[in-house]
C-alpha positions as CSV (number, residue, x, y, z in Angstrom):
1,X,0.1,-0.1,0.0
2,X,0.9,3.6,-0.3
3,X,1.1,6.3,2.5
4,X,0.1,9.9,2.0
5,X,3.3,12.0,2.3
6,X,1.4,14.4,4.7
7,X,2.5,17.6,3.3
8,X,2.9,20.9,5.1
9,X,-0.4,22.7,4.3
10,X,1.8,25.8,3.8
11,X,3.4,25.9,0.2
12,X,5.4,29.2,1.2
13,X,6.3,30.5,4.6
14,X,8.4,33.7,4.7
15,X,8.1,34.9,8.5
16,X,4.4,35.5,9.1
17,X,3.5,35.6,5.6
18,X,2.1,32.1,4.6
19,X,0.6,30.9,1.2
20,X,-1.2,27.6,1.4
21,X,-1.3,25.0,-1.2
22,X,-5.0,25.1,-1.6
23,X,-4.9,28.9,-2.1
24,X,-2.1,28.5,-4.8
25,X,-4.4,25.9,-6.5
26,X,-7.2,28.6,-6.6
27,X,-4.6,31.0,-8.3
28,X,-3.5,28.3,-10.8
29,X,-7.2,27.7,-11.6
30,X,-7.9,31.2,-12.3
31,X,-4.7,31.5,-14.3
32,X,-5.5,28.9,-16.5
33,X,-8.9,30.2,-17.0
34,X,-7.4,33.4,-18.4
35,X,-5.0,31.6,-20.7
36,X,-7.5,29.1,-22.0
37,X,-10.1,31.6,-22.3
38,X,-8.0,33.9,-24.3
39,X,-7.7,31.0,-26.9
40,X,-11.6,30.4,-26.7
41,X,-12.6,34.0,-27.5
42,X,-10.3,34.0,-30.5
43,X,-12.6,31.6,-32.0
44,X,-14.9,32.9,-35.0
45,X,-18.1,32.5,-32.9
46,X,-16.6,34.8,-30.1
47,X,-14.6,37.1,-32.3
48,X,-18.1,37.6,-34.5
49,X,-19.7,38.7,-31.0
50,X,-16.7,41.0,-30.3
51,X,-15.7,39.6,-27.2
52,X,-12.5,41.0,-25.5
53,X,-9.7,40.0,-23.0
54,X,-11.3,42.6,-20.7
55,X,-14.6,40.8,-21.0
56,X,-13.0,37.6,-19.9
57,X,-11.3,39.4,-16.9
58,X,-14.9,40.8,-15.9
59,X,-16.2,37.1,-16.2
60,X,-13.5,35.6,-14.2
61,X,-14.2,38.2,-11.4
62,X,-18.0,37.5,-11.5
63,X,-17.2,33.7,-11.4
64,X,-14.7,34.0,-8.6
65,X,-17.7,35.5,-6.5
66,X,-19.8,32.8,-7.4
67,X,-17.6,30.0,-6.6
68,X,-16.9,31.5,-3.3
69,X,-20.3,32.5,-2.3
70,X,-22.2,29.7,-3.7
71,X,-19.6,27.1,-2.8
72,X,-20.0,28.2,1.1
73,X,-23.6,28.9,1.1
74,X,-24.0,25.6,-0.7
75,X,-22.2,23.9,2.0
76,X,-24.2,25.3,4.9
77,X,-27.5,24.6,3.2
78,X,-26.6,20.9,1.5
79,X,-24.6,19.4,4.2
80,X,-24.9,21.1,7.6
81,X,-27.7,23.4,7.7
82,X,-28.7,22.5,11.5
83,X,-25.3,23.5,12.6
84,X,-25.2,26.9,10.8
85,X,-28.7,27.7,11.7
86,X,-27.4,28.0,15.4
87,X,-23.9,29.0,14.6
88,X,-24.6,31.5,11.5
89,X,-21.2,33.5,12.1
90,X,-19.3,30.3,11.5
91,X,-20.4,30.5,7.8
92,X,-17.8,33.3,7.6
93,X,-15.0,30.9,8.4
94,X,-14.1,29.8,4.9
95,X,-10.4,29.1,6.3
96,X,-11.7,26.3,8.3
97,X,-13.1,24.4,5.1
98,X,-16.3,23.7,3.9
99,X,-16.9,24.3,0.2
100,X,-19.7,22.6,-2.0
101,X,-19.1,22.1,-5.6
102,X,-22.7,22.0,-6.5
103,X,-23.4,25.2,-4.5
104,X,-20.4,26.8,-6.3
105,X,-22.2,25.7,-9.6
106,X,-25.2,27.6,-8.8
107,X,-23.3,30.6,-7.7
108,X,-21.4,30.6,-11.1
109,X,-24.5,30.1,-13.0
110,X,-26.0,33.2,-11.2
111,X,-22.8,35.0,-12.2
112,X,-23.0,33.9,-15.8
113,X,-26.7,35.0,-15.8
114,X,-25.6,38.5,-14.6
115,X,-22.9,38.5,-17.1
116,X,-25.1,37.7,-20.0
117,X,-27.7,40.2,-19.0
118,X,-25.1,42.9,-18.7
119,X,-23.8,42.1,-22.2
120,X,-27.1,41.5,-23.8
121,X,-26.3,38.0,-24.8
122,X,-27.7,34.4,-24.5
123,X,-26.8,32.8,-21.3
124,X,-25.9,29.6,-22.9
125,X,-23.4,31.5,-25.3
126,X,-21.5,32.6,-22.1
127,X,-21.9,29.2,-20.4
128,X,-20.7,27.5,-23.5
129,X,-17.4,29.6,-23.7
130,X,-16.9,28.9,-19.9
131,X,-17.5,25.1,-19.8
132,X,-14.5,23.8,-21.3
133,X,-12.4,25.9,-19.0
134,X,-13.9,24.5,-15.7
135,X,-12.4,21.0,-15.6
136,X,-8.8,21.9,-15.5
137,X,-9.6,24.4,-12.9
138,X,-11.4,21.5,-10.8
139,X,-8.1,19.3,-11.5
140,X,-6.3,22.0,-9.4
141,X,-8.7,22.0,-6.7
142,X,-8.6,18.2,-6.5
143,X,-4.9,18.4,-6.2
144,X,-5.2,20.8,-3.4
145,X,-7.5,18.3,-1.6
146,X,-4.9,15.5,-2.0
147,X,-2.0,17.5,-0.8
148,X,-4.3,18.7,2.2
149,X,-5.0,14.8,2.7
150,X,-9.0,15.8,2.9
151,X,-12.0,14.1,1.2
152,X,-10.3,10.6,1.3
153,X,-11.7,7.4,0.1
154,X,-13.3,4.4,1.5
155,X,-11.4,1.4,2.6
156,X,-10.1,-1.1,-0.3
157,X,-7.7,-3.7,-0.7
158,X,-6.5,-2.5,-4.3
159,X,-2.8,-2.3,-4.8
160,X,-2.7,1.4,-5.2
161,X,-4.6,2.0,-2.0
162,X,-3.5,4.8,0.3
163,X,-3.0,5.3,4.1
164,X,-4.1,8.6,5.3
165,X,-2.1,8.6,8.8
166,X,-4.0,11.6,10.0
167,X,-7.3,9.5,9.6
168,X,-6.6,6.1,10.5
169,X,-4.2,3.1,9.3
170,X,-6.7,1.7,6.7
171,X,-5.9,1.7,3.1
172,X,-8.3,3.6,1.1
173,X,-9.1,4.7,-2.3
174,X,-7.0,7.9,-3.4
175,X,-10.4,9.3,-4.3
176,X,-9.0,13.0,-4.8
177,X,-6.8,11.3,-7.5
178,X,-9.8,9.8,-9.1
179,X,-11.8,13.1,-9.3
180,X,-8.6,14.8,-10.5
181,X,-8.2,12.5,-13.4
182,X,-11.9,12.1,-14.2
183,X,-13.9,15.2,-13.7
184,X,-10.7,17.3,-13.9
185,X,-8.4,16.0,-16.8
186,X,-10.4,13.6,-18.8
187,X,-13.5,15.7,-18.9
188,X,-11.3,18.8,-19.9
189,X,-9.8,17.0,-22.9
190,X,-13.1,15.9,-24.0
191,X,-14.8,19.2,-23.8
192,X,-11.9,21.1,-25.2
193,X,-12.0,18.8,-28.3
194,X,-15.8,18.8,-28.5
195,X,-16.0,22.6,-28.2
196,X,-13.5,23.0,-31.0
197,X,-16.2,22.6,-33.8
198,X,-19.3,24.5,-34.0
199,X,-22.2,23.3,-31.8
200,X,-25.6,24.3,-31.2
201,X,-26.1,26.8,-28.5
202,X,-26.0,25.0,-25.1
203,X,-24.7,21.6,-26.2
204,X,-21.0,22.3,-24.6
205,X,-22.8,23.3,-21.5
206,X,-24.8,20.1,-21.7
207,X,-21.7,17.9,-22.1
208,X,-20.2,19.6,-19.2
209,X,-23.2,18.9,-16.9
210,X,-23.5,15.2,-18.2
211,X,-19.7,14.6,-18.0
212,X,-19.1,15.9,-14.5
213,X,-22.5,14.4,-13.4
214,X,-21.3,11.0,-14.4
215,X,-17.7,11.3,-13.3
216,X,-18.9,12.7,-9.9
217,X,-21.6,10.1,-9.3
218,X,-19.0,7.3,-10.0
219,X,-16.1,8.7,-8.0
220,X,-18.5,9.0,-5.0
221,X,-18.7,5.1,-4.8
222,X,-15.0,5.4,-3.8
223,X,-15.0,8.6,-1.9
224,X,-15.8,8.2,1.9
225,X,-19.0,10.1,2.7
226,X,-19.0,12.8,5.2
227,X,-19.0,11.4,8.8
228,X,-21.9,13.9,10.0
229,X,-24.0,13.0,6.8
230,X,-23.3,9.4,5.9
231,X,-25.5,7.9,2.9
232,X,-28.9,10.0,2.6
233,X,-30.9,7.4,0.6
234,X,-30.9,4.3,-1.4
235,X,-27.1,3.7,-0.5
236,X,-26.0,7.1,-2.4
237,X,-24.3,9.9,-0.9
238,X,-25.3,13.6,-1.0
239,X,-22.9,14.2,-3.8
240,X,-24.5,11.5,-5.9
241,X,-27.9,12.9,-5.3
242,X,-26.7,16.5,-6.2
243,X,-25.2,15.1,-9.6
244,X,-28.5,13.3,-10.7
245,X,-30.2,16.7,-11.9
246,X,-26.9,17.6,-13.8
247,X,-27.0,14.4,-15.7
248,X,-30.5,14.8,-16.5
249,X,-30.3,18.5,-17.6
250,X,-27.1,17.7,-19.6
251,X,-29.0,15.3,-21.5
252,X,-31.4,17.5,-22.3
253,X,-29.2,20.3,-23.7
254,X,-27.4,17.7,-25.9
255,X,-30.6,16.8,-27.4
256,X,-30.9,18.5,-31.1
257,X,-33.6,20.9,-30.2
258,X,-33.7,24.4,-31.8
259,X,-33.1,27.0,-29.3
260,X,-33.1,30.9,-29.8
261,X,-29.8,33.0,-29.3
262,X,-31.3,36.3,-29.2
């Protein structure tokens, strides 16, 4: 079996100045968004709409707010509503952990809706631009989870099982790596290739929702459910239940239905 290296959570220490690995992963995710986003807005579809790098920066700023606020609020509502109902000030303690991808997704959707309204364009035109940029950012996030030794997997006897000493002595699935490879790198490559050709408005977004939903649903079978929540119904975790609507709506968007782009 393998043993988790127990990395120092601080990537850089200079006196009292500290940069944590997880914060560094966020910065890397935002940097790749701008880098790959610049390539996306140079495609004929977005050149016709007159998109600029300034638009991309505005979109990133709105998206960051959506991720942070939505991720935190989603975590409090989906996973620990009872606790935060009686400890509302703890919602502000983001540094103690507790972010929900599905909540962050809802926050980003609201940010994209605002951006589309401001620029008088169709919501799915904006989301189709962003969708191929998201998985690679998620990959950095899962790498941060692995470095921090959090979101570990269920016990297993597979050859690549890993012991997380801060948890217990049981060999477990390195589920963070599964998610990094699945909903991160693999989905990112598939989406990038799919979006490189003209698609009906909404279909790139649909493939993202379907792909992430399926990858997350499968990865949850190897990921240890939150101890305070466990499995919530039919042997499925909260992450799996929240992924099902993504799969359904993703399939709907992939159907060849004519949609107005006005």
